[in-house]
C-alpha positions in Angstrom: 6.1 6.2 34.7 3.1 6.6 32.5 0.1 4.4 33.2 -0.4 1.4 31.0 -3.2 1.8 28.6 -6.2 -0.3 29.5 -6.8 -3.1 27.0 -10.1 -3.3 25.4 -11.7 -6.6 24.5 -12.8 -6.6 20.8 -14.5 -9.9 21.2 -16.9 -8.6 23.9 -20.3 -8.4 22.4 -23.1 -8.8 25.0 -25.8 -7.9 22.5 -24.5 -10.3 19.9 -25.7 -13.5 21.5 -28.5 -14.6 19.2 -30.7 -17.6 19.7 -29.5 -21.0 18.6 -30.9 -22.9 15.6 -33.1 -25.1 17.7 -35.2 -22.1 18.6 -36.0 -21.4 14.9 -36.0 -25.0 13.5 -39.1 -25.9 11.6 -40.1 -29.1 9.9 -41.6 -29.9 6.5 -45.3 -30.1 6.3 -46.5 -33.0 8.4 -43.0 -33.8 9.6 -41.8 -33.5 13.3 -39.1 -31.0 14.0 -36.8 -33.7 15.2 -36.7 -35.2 11.7 -35.4 -32.0 10.1 -31.7 -32.4 9.2 -29.4 -30.5 11.5 -27.3 -27.7 10.0 -24.0 -28.7 8.5 -21.0 -27.4 10.4 -19.6 -24.4 8.7 -16.1 -25.1 7.5 -14.3 -21.8 7.1 -11.4 -22.1 4.7 -8.7 -19.9 6.3 -5.7 -18.5 4.6 -2.2 -19.0 5.6 -1.2 -17.7 8.9 0.7 -14.4 8.9 2.9 -13.0 11.6 1.2 -9.6 11.3 -2.2 -10.9 12.4 -2.8 -9.7 15.9 -6.1 -11.4 16.4 -7.8 -13.9 14.1 -10.6 -12.5 12.1 -13.8 -14.3 12.9 -16.0 -12.7 10.4 -15.8 -11.0 7.0 -16.5 -7.4 6.6 -19.5 -6.8 4.6 -19.7 -4.4 1.7 -22.3 -1.7 2.1 -24.0 -1.4 -1.2 -26.0 1.8 -1.7 -29.2 0.8 -3.3 -29.9 3.5 -5.9 -33.2 2.8 -7.6 -33.7 4.3 -11.0 -36.6 6.7 -11.3 -39.2 5.7 -13.8 -39.3 9.2 -15.2 -35.6 9.2 -16.0 -34.2 8.9 -19.5 -33.4 5.4 -20.7 -29.9 4.1 -19.8 -27.4 4.3 -22.7 -24.9 1.5 -23.2 -22.0 3.9 -22.7 -19.7 4.3 -19.6 -20.8 6.6 -16.9 -19.0 9.9 -17.3 -18.0 10.5 -13.7 -16.5 7.0 -13.6 -14.4 7.4 -16.6 -10.6 7.7 -15.8 -8.7 10.4 -17.5 -6.3 8.9 -20.0 -4.1 12.0 -20.4 -0.5 11.1 -19.6 0.8 12.9 -16.5 4.5 13.8 -16.4 6.6 11.8 -14.1 7.7 15.0 -12.3 4.2 15.5 -11.0 4.2 15.7 -7.2 2.1 13.2 -5.3 -1.1 14.3 -3.8 -1.1 13.8 0.0 -4.2 12.9 1.9 -2.8 14.5 5.0 -0.9 17.8 5.1 2.7 17.0 6.1 4.4 19.6 8.3 8.0 20.5 7.9 10.1 18.0 9.8 11.5 19.3 13.1 13.9 17.3 15.2 12.6 13.8 14.4 12.2 11.8 17.7 12.9 8.5 16.1 14.8 8.0 12.9 13.6 5.3 10.5 15.8 2.3 10.4 18.4 2.4 7.7 17.7 -1.2 6.8 13.9 -0.6 6.7 13.8 -1.1 2.9 16.8 -3.3 2.5 14.7 -6.3 1.6 12.3 -4.3 -0.6 12.0 -3.9 -4.3 14.1 -1.1 -5.7 12.2 1.7 -7.5 11.4 0.9 -11.1 13.3 2.8 -13.8 11.5 5.6 -15.7 9.2 4.2 -18.4 9.8 5.1 -22.0 6.3 5.9 -23.4 7.6 6.8 -26.8 7.9 3.1 -28.0 5.1 0.6 -28.3 7.2 -2.6 -28.4 6.1 -5.6 -26.5 5.1 -9.1 -27.5 1.5 -10.2 -27.1 0.4 -6.9 -25.7 -3.2 -5.8 -26.0 -4.2 -2.2 -26.4 -6.8 -1.8 -23.6 -6.7 2.0 -23.5 -7.6 2.8 -27.1 -7.6 6.5 -26.5 -4.1 6.5 -25.0 -2.7 3.6 -27.1 0.2 3.0 -24.8 -0.5 -0.1 -22.7 2.2 -2.7 -22.9 4.4 -4.9 -20.7 1.5 -6.8 -19.1 -1.7 -8.5 -20.3 -4.2 -9.6 -17.7 -5.0 -13.3 -18.2 -8.4 -14.7 -19.1 -8.5 -17.0 -16.1 -11.9 -18.6 -16.7 -11.0 -19.5 -20.2 -7.7 -21.1 -19.3 -9.1 -22.8 -16.2 -11.9 -24.5 -18.2 -9.5 -25.5 -20.9 -7.2 -27.2 -18.4 -10.1 -28.9 -16.6 -11.5 -30.2 -19.8 -8.1 -31.6 -20.7 -7.7 -33.4 -17.4 -11.3 -34.4 -16.9 -12.9 -35.0 -20.3 -15.7 -36.9 -18.7 -16.9 -33.9 -16.7 -16.6 -31.6 -19.7 -18.6 -34.1 -21.8 -21.3 -34.5 -19.1 -21.7 -30.7 -18.9 -22.4 -30.7 -22.6 -24.9 -33.5 -22.3 -27.0 -31.8 -19.6 -26.7 -28.4 -21.3 -28.0 -29.7 -24.7 -30.8 -31.6 -23.0 -32.2 -28.5 -21.5 -31.6 -26.4 -24.6 -33.5 -28.9 -26.8 -36.7 -28.1 -25.0 -36.5 -24.5 -26.2 -37.5 -23.3 -29.7 -34.1 -21.5 -30.1 -32.2 -24.6 -28.9 -30.4 -22.5 -26.3 -29.9 -22.6 -22.5 -31.9 -19.8 -21.0 -29.9 -18.1 -18.3 -31.2 -15.6 -15.7 -29.9 -14.2 -12.4 -30.9 -12.1 -9.4 -28.6 -9.6 -7.6 -26.5 -9.9 -10.8 -23.8 -7.4 -9.7 -21.0 -7.4 -12.3 -22.4 -10.3 -14.3 -19.5 -12.6 -13.7 -21.6 -15.7 -13.6 -23.0 -14.9 -17.1 -19.5 -14.1 -18.3 -18.3 -17.5 -17.2 -21.1 -19.4 -19.0 -20.3 -17.4 -22.2 -16.6 -18.4 -21.8 -17.5 -22.1 -21.5 -19.8 -21.9 -24.5 -17.0 -20.2 -26.5 -14.6 -22.9 -25.5 -16.8 -25.7 -26.8 -17.4 -23.9 -30.1 -13.8 -22.8 -30.7 -12.3 -26.2 -29.8 -15.0 -27.9 -32.0 -16.0 -30.2 -29.1 -19.6 -29.2 -29.8 -20.6 -26.3 -32.0 -24.3 -26.7 -31.2 -24.0 -25.6 -27.5 -25.8 -22.3 -27.1 -26.9 -20.0 -24.3 -28.9 -16.8 -24.1 -29.5 -14.3 -21.4 -33.2 -13.8 -20.8 -32.9 -11.3 -18.0 -30.7 -9.8 -15.2 -31.8 -8.1 -12.0 -29.8 -5.4 -10.3 -30.9 -2.4 -8.2 -27.7 -0.4 -8.1 -27.6 2.2 -10.9 -23.8 2.0 -11.5 -23.9 -1.8 -11.8 -26.9 -1.5 -14.1 -24.9 0.6 -16.5 -21.9 -1.7 -16.2 -24.1 -4.7 -17.2 -25.5 -2.8 -20.2 -22.1 -1.8 -21.3 -20.7 -5.4 -21.2 -23.6 -7.7 -22.0 -26.4 -8.0 -24.6 -29.4 -8.5 -22.3 -33.0 -8.0 -23.4 -34.4 -7.3 -19.9 -32.7 -5.7 -16.9 -35.1 -5.7 -14.0 -34.6 -3.2 -11.1 -36.2 -4.8 -8.0 -35.7 -8.5 -7.1 -38.8 -8.4 -4.9 -41.0 -8.0 -8.1 -39.8 -11.2 -9.8 -42.6 -13.3 -8.4 -45.2 -11.0 -10.1 -46.4 -11.3 -13.7 -44.6 -8.1 -14.6 -41.6 -6.2 -13.2 -40.1 -2.8 -14.0 -37.4 -3.0 -16.8 -34.8 -0.2 -16.7 -34.1 -0.5 -20.4 -37.6 0.1 -21.7 -38.6 2.0 -18.6 -41.9 0.0 -18.6 -43.2 -3.1 -16.8 -42.3 -6.2 -18.7 -43.2 -9.9 -18.4 -40.8 -11.9 -16.2 -39.7 -14.8 -18.4 -38.9 -18.4 -17.3 -35.4 -19.8 -17.4 -33.4 -23.1 -17.4 -30.6 -22.0 -15.1 -31.3 -19.4 -12.4 -28.5 -18.1 -10.2 -28.4 -15.7 -7.3 -25.7 -14.1 -5.3 -28.2 -12.7 -2.8 -27.2 -10.0 -0.4 -24.6 -11.2 2.2 -24.7 -8.1 4.3 -26.8 -9.4 7.2 -25.3 -12.9 7.0 -21.8 -11.4 7.3 -22.8 -9.3 10.3 -23.9 -12.3 12.4 -23.7 -12.5 15.3 -23.2 -8.8 15.8 -26.8 -8.0 15.0 -27.9 -11.0 17.0 -31.5 -12.0 17.4 -33.1 -9.4 15.1 -31.2 -10.5 12.0 -31.6 -14.2 12.7 -35.4 -13.9 13.2 -35.8 -11.9 9.9 -34.0 -14.6 7.9 -36.0 -17.4 9.5 -39.2 -15.5 9.0 -38.3 -15.0 5.3 -37.8 -18.8 4.9 -41.1 -19.5 6.6 -43.0 -17.0 4.5 -41.6 -18.7 1.4 -43.7 -21.7 2.2 -47.0 -19.8 1.8 -48.3 -17.2 -0.6 -49.3 -14.7 2.2 -47.2 -12.9 4.7 -47.4 -14.5 8.2 -47.5 -11.4 10.3 -47.7 -8.6 7.8 -44.6 -6.6 8.8 -41.8 -5.9 6.4 -38.5 -7.9 6.4 -35.6 -5.8 7.6 -32.1 -5.6 6.1 -31.2 -6.9 2.6 -30.3 -10.6 3.0 -33.8 -11.8 4.1 -35.8 -10.0 1.4 -33.4 -11.0 -1.5 -33.3 -14.6 -0.3 -37.1 -14.7 -0.2 -37.2 -13.2 -3.7 -34.8 -15.9 -5.0 -37.1 -18.6 -3.6 -40.3 -16.8 -4.9 -39.0 -16.8 -8.5 -38.2 -20.5 -8.3 -41.6 -21.3 -6.8 -43.4 -19.6 -9.7 -41.2 -20.5 -12.7 -39.6 -23.8 -11.7 -36.2 -23.6 -13.6 -34.5 -26.9 -14.1 -31.2 -25.9 -12.4 -30.8 -23.3 -9.6 -27.7 -21.9 -7.8 -27.2 -19.8 -4.7 -23.9 -18.3 -3.6 -23.3 -16.7 -0.2 -20.9 -16.4 2.7 -20.3 -19.5 4.9 -22.5 -18.1 7.7 -25.5 -19.0 5.6 -24.9 -22.5 6.8 -26.6 -21.6 10.0 -29.9 -21.5 8.1 -29.1 -24.1 5.4 -31.1 -26.9 6.9 -34.2 -24.6 6.9 -33.5 -23.6 3.3 -33.3 -27.3 2.3 -36.8 -27.9 3.7 -38.2 -25.0 1.6 -36.5 -26.1 -1.5 -37.6 -29.7 -1.0 -41.3 -28.6 -0.9 -40.8 -26.9 -4.3 -39.7 -30.2 -5.8 -35.9 -29.8 -5.8 -32.8 -31.6 -4.6 -30.1 -29.3 -3.2 -26.4 -29.9 -3.2 -23.8 -27.7 -1.4 -20.1 -27.3 -1.2 -17.6 -24.8 0.3 -15.3 -23.3 -2.3 -12.5 -20.7 -1.9 -10.2 -19.3 -4.7 -7.0 -20.2 -2.8 -8.1 -23.9 -3.1 -8.5 -23.4 -6.9 -5.1 -22.1 -7.8 -5.7 -18.4 -7.0 -3.9 -16.6 -4.2 -7.0 -15.2 -2.5 -9.0 -16.3 0.6 -12.7 -15.9 -0.2 -14.7 -18.9 1.2 -18.2 -19.1 -0.1 -21.0 -21.7 0.0 -22.3 -22.7 -3.4 -25.7 -24.5 -3.4 -26.7 -26.2 -6.7 -30.2 -27.7 -7.1 -32.1 -29.5 -9.8 -35.9 -30.0 -10.2 -36.6 -33.7 -9.7 -39.5 -34.1 -12.1 -37.7 -32.3 -14.9 -34.4 -34.2 -14.4 -35.4 -37.7 -13.3 -37.1 -40.2 -15.6 -38.6 -42.3 -12.7 -40.9 -41.3 -9.8 -39.3 -41.9 -6.4 -40.8 -42.3 -3.0 -39.7 -40.1 -0.1 -37.1 -42.6 1.2 -35.7 -43.2 -2.3 -35.5 -39.5 -2.9 -33.7 -38.9 0.3 -31.1 -41.6 -0.5 -30.8 -40.3 -4.1 -30.2 -36.7 -2.9 -27.5 -37.9 -0.4 -25.7 -39.7 -3.3 -25.9 -36.7 -5.5 -24.7 -34.4 -2.8 -21.7 -36.6 -2.1 -21.0 -36.8 -5.9 -21.2 -33.0 -6.2 -18.8 -32.4 -3.3 -16.3 -35.0 -4.7 -16.4 -33.5 -8.1 -15.8 -30.0 -6.8 -12.9 -31.2 -4.8 -11.6 -33.1 -7.8 -11.8 -30.1 -10.0 -10.2 -27.9 -7.3 -7.1 -30.1 -7.2 -6.8 -30.0 -11.0 -6.9 -26.2 -11.4 -3.7 -24.6 -12.7 -1.9 -22.4 -10.1 -1.7 -18.7 -10.7 1.1 -16.8 -8.9 0.3 -13.6 -7.1 2.4 -11.6 -9.6 0.4 -13.1 -12.5 -2.8 -11.4 -11.3 -1.4 -8.0 -10.5 0.0 -5.1 -12.6 3.9 -5.3 -12.3 5.9 -2.2 -11.4 7.3 -2.1 -14.9 3.9 -1.8 -16.6 2.6 1.5 -17.9 -0.8 0.1 -17.2 0.0 0.6 -13.5 1.2 4.1 -14.2 -2.0 4.9 -16.0 -4.2 3.8 -13.1 -2.0 5.4 -10.5 -2.0 8.7 -12.2 -5.8 8.5 -12.7 -6.1 7.7 -9.0 -3.9 10.7 -8.2 -6.0 13.0 -10.4 -9.2 11.8 -8.7 -7.9 12.8 -5.3 -8.1 11.0 -2.0 -11.3 12.7 -0.9 -13.3 11.5 -3.8 -11.8 8.0 -3.9 -11.3 6.7 -0.4 -13.7 7.1 2.5 -11.8 9.2 4.9 -12.7 7.9 8.4 -10.9 10.8 10.1 -8.8 10.5 13.2 -11.5 9.0 15.5 -9.5 6.0 16.5 -6.1 6.3 17.9 -3.4 3.7 17.1 -4.4 0.5 18.9 -1.3 -1.6 18.6 -1.5 -2.1 22.4 -4.1 -4.8 21.7 -1.4 -6.8 20.1 0.1 -8.7 23.0 3.2 -9.7 21.0 4.4 -6.1 20.9 2.6 -4.7 23.9 5.9 -3.9 25.6 7.5 -2.1 22.7 6.8 1.7 22.6 7.7 1.8 18.9 4.5 -0.1 18.0 2.3 1.8 20.5 3.2 5.4 19.6 1.6 7.1 16.6 4.1 8.2 13.9 4.7 11.9 13.5 4.0 13.8 10.3 7.8 13.9 9.6 8.1 10.1 10.0 5.3 9.5 7.6 6.8 11.9 5.1 10.2 10.2 5.3 8.6 6.8 5.1 6.7 7.8 1.9 9.7 9.4 0.3 11.6 6.1 0.6 8.9 4.1 -1.3 9.0 3.2 -5.0 7.8 5.5 -7.7 4.1 4.5 -7.6 4.0 3.4 -3.9 4.7 6.9 -2.7 1.9 8.4 -4.7 -0.6 5.8 -3.6 0.5 6.0 0.1 -0.1 9.7 0.1 -3.6 9.3 -1.1 -4.7 7.0 1.8 -6.5 8.1 4.9 -4.2 8.9 7.9 -5.2 5.8 9.8 -4.4 3.6 6.9 -1.0 5.3 6.6 -0.3 4.6 10.2 -1.2 0.9 9.8 1.2 0.6 6.9 3.9 2.4 8.7 3.8 0.2 11.8 3.1 -3.0 9.9 6.3 -2.4 7.8 8.3 -1.9 11.0 6.9 -5.1 12.5 7.8 -7.0 9.3 11.4 -5.7 9.5 11.6 -6.5 13.2 10.5 -10.1 12.5 13.1 -10.5 9.8 15.9 -9.2 11.9 15.1 -10.8 15.3 13.5 -14.1 14.3 15.6 -14.8 11.2 12.7 -15.9 9.1 13.0 -16.7 5.4 12.2 -13.9 3.1 8.6 -14.1 1.8 7.3 -12.8 -1.5 4.7 -10.4 -0.2 2.2 -9.8 2.6 -1.2 -8.1 2.0 -3.1 -6.3 4.7 -6.5 -4.6 4.6 -5.7 -1.2 6.1 -9.4 -0.1 5.9 -9.9 -2.2 9.1 -8.9 -1.5 12.7 -5.4 -2.5 13.8 -6.4 -5.5 15.8 -8.7 -7.2 13.3 -7.3 -6.3 9.8 -7.4 -9.3 7.5 -3.9 -10.4 6.4 -2.6 -12.9 4.0 0.9 -14.0 3.1 1.7 -14.2 -0.7 -1.9 -13.5 -1.6 -4.9 -11.3 -1.1 -7.2 -11.6 1.9 -11.0 -11.5 1.4 -11.8 -8.0 0.2 -15.0 -6.0 0.0 -16.0 -3.1 -2.1 -14.4 -0.7 0.4 -11.3 -2.6 1.3 -7.9 -1.0 0.9 -5.4 -3.8 0.4 -1.7 -2.8 0.8 1.2 -5.0 -0.4 3.9 -4.5 2.1 6.8 -5.8 0.1 5.8 -4.3 -3.3 4.7 -1.0 -1.7 1.6 -0.9 -3.8 -2.2 -0.9 -3.4 -4.3 -3.6 -5.0 -6.1 -1.3 -7.5 -9.5 -2.0 -8.8 -8.0 -3.5 -12.0 -6.1 -6.0 -9.9 -9.1 -6.9 -7.8 -11.2 -7.5 -11.0 -8.4 -9.9 -12.2 -8.5 -11.7 -8.8 -12.2 -12.2 -9.4 -11.4 -13.7 -12.9 -12.7 -10.7 -14.8 -10.6 -9.0 -17.5 -11.2 -6.8 -20.6 -11.6 -10.0 -22.5 -14.7 -11.1 -20.5 -15.9 -7.5 -19.7 -14.9 -5.5 -22.8 -15.6 -2.0 -21.3 -14.1 -2.6 -17.9 -11.4 0.1 -18.5 -14.1 2.8 -19.0 -14.8 2.9 -15.3 -12.9 4.5 -12.4 -10.8 2.6 -9.9 -13.3 3.2 -7.2 -16.1 1.7 -9.3 -14.0 -1.3 -10.2 -13.2 -1.9 -6.5 -16.9 -1.8 -5.7 -17.7 -4.2 -8.5 -15.0 -6.7 -7.6 -15.9 -6.7 -3.9 -19.5 -7.6 -4.6 -19.0 -10.3 -7.2 -18.8 -14.0 -7.7 -15.3 -15.4 -8.1 -15.2 -16.7 -11.6 -13.2 -19.9 -10.9 -15.4 -20.9 -7.9 -18.5 -20.4 -9.9 -17.1 -22.4 -12.7 -16.4 -25.3 -10.5 -19.9 -25.3 -8.9 -21.5 -24.9 -12.4 -19.4 -27.7 -13.9 -20.0 -30.1 -10.9 -23.7 -29.3 -10.8 -24.3 -30.0 -14.5 -22.0 -33.0 -14.7 -23.6 -34.8 -11.7 -27.2 -34.1 -12.5 -29.7 -36.9 -13.3 -29.7 -35.7 -16.9 -26.3 -37.3 -17.3 -26.3 -40.9 -18.2 -22.7 -41.7 -17.2 -21.9 -40.2 -13.8 -18.3 -38.9 -13.5 -16.0 -40.9 -11.3 -14.7 -39.1 -8.3 -11.0 -38.6 -7.9 -9.1 -40.6 -5.3 
């Protein structure tokens, strides 16, 4: 009898035990440490439980963004898509053979035949598409060079969400208008000046533009205006994406220069003056926050040191801050300290709550009140788990007509924070529900065919990060199936080939492009799903999505929806036998060709990276609406829902 494999403990992390908050707590100037507010308890919004989840995921994988600074000697960026990211729009014949990421040997005597009922509950392959006709109601030509996109139109979620919220809560919509116009009236151009740091895909700016368009098109208020004064992004591909989709006068490269009089502008290739703004948002890097507590003491100390340095103009100890989260967080605070925008917003993962009470002290010293709320798309009508903390602050002297003492200010901030949370919750409950199939390309759409063929032409080596065969199949960590050899033995090449051949038209192509380890995860997860159906007699579910870029014992899973994905996540839909392509992921983040007009000019890999490092449009919309409508600029405060 073979020896039983020794179980490893994925939770063991002797080096990950960082110091507690009490070690790093610091008080406001002249205030004892004991009087500093304790950190709020992080409330992770978990998705629905799935039978495939072997071990609960305690932390989100963090996207690794390669910071590619633009050389000053380089030619100016052109507002055209990057050539290497442009998908090939030439139709590929349906007889084209799929490209396989792993060579498949000729099947010998297969040791285990795949169950005949394996795909009995799965969707039948889609019939061949007739590309000779262009019929279809309400279809938009997103691929102008091919001119053959029909059957499905991605929704403009932000526009429809705000329309529905304004219909149900006219008081909130009205109060947003009041605060917006009050700030704009102080500007010569009568426009709300908007700026951002770590801009990414520019989804926050796109949401503000959609709200402005709604007010004007519905004739609620045609005088509402906004203007982008600057964006800031260090990644070269994202810089080009922003230039292609937005009219922005300044695009600064380095966030660490925003507290200086001038910063390097990638458009003019010269240093330019950093302008002030009325609304300043930041989705600062979450890489180090997401890695807690695996990086332990070093990461925590860097973040705390960044917050302490923000209280003075000089560095405390002279050494540079490590990582990306601490420097970008300090840069966000440094711009606020110098320019004093009326409204500020910060978005990050829920683990930032560990340092939130320290951030509040720093923001208070700058003259701001700070509200916060946890928001996840699956609480706002979208089938995705992506919990984030949204902090919305306002400058007291610019927004309040009366001067308040410290006690009055503390009570006032508590009232505003409660009102902010109640309004966010009220708006979450009023959002229309989007089904999973509403946000993904259906099998019958030739838009799916276009992206699948483009993915096939790109090849697996250039699209997915091949992690090789370093890790063997680790299903033995799953105690539920530890005694079943079927889920511990790695599939043979013949089994994988037979498995792929049984998939639908596009699923077989996409499956063959994946790394071998991802193929094995899909193979075994499908067998597990079939086993659960047959033995436990569970009701049929619409779909299950798993992130096959993770290890077998910690891969994020969600039933009838998407788990939280990063720029490198590979999300496989078990029932539909399809990957969530970059176009799908952008739709989940509430981006579409209507909000980002040149979105289709980029490759699937680039869209995956952009979507994984972006604000969720609906979540930002709720925080933006709640912050504006509950600010002191509003005369009539909105009534919280029961």
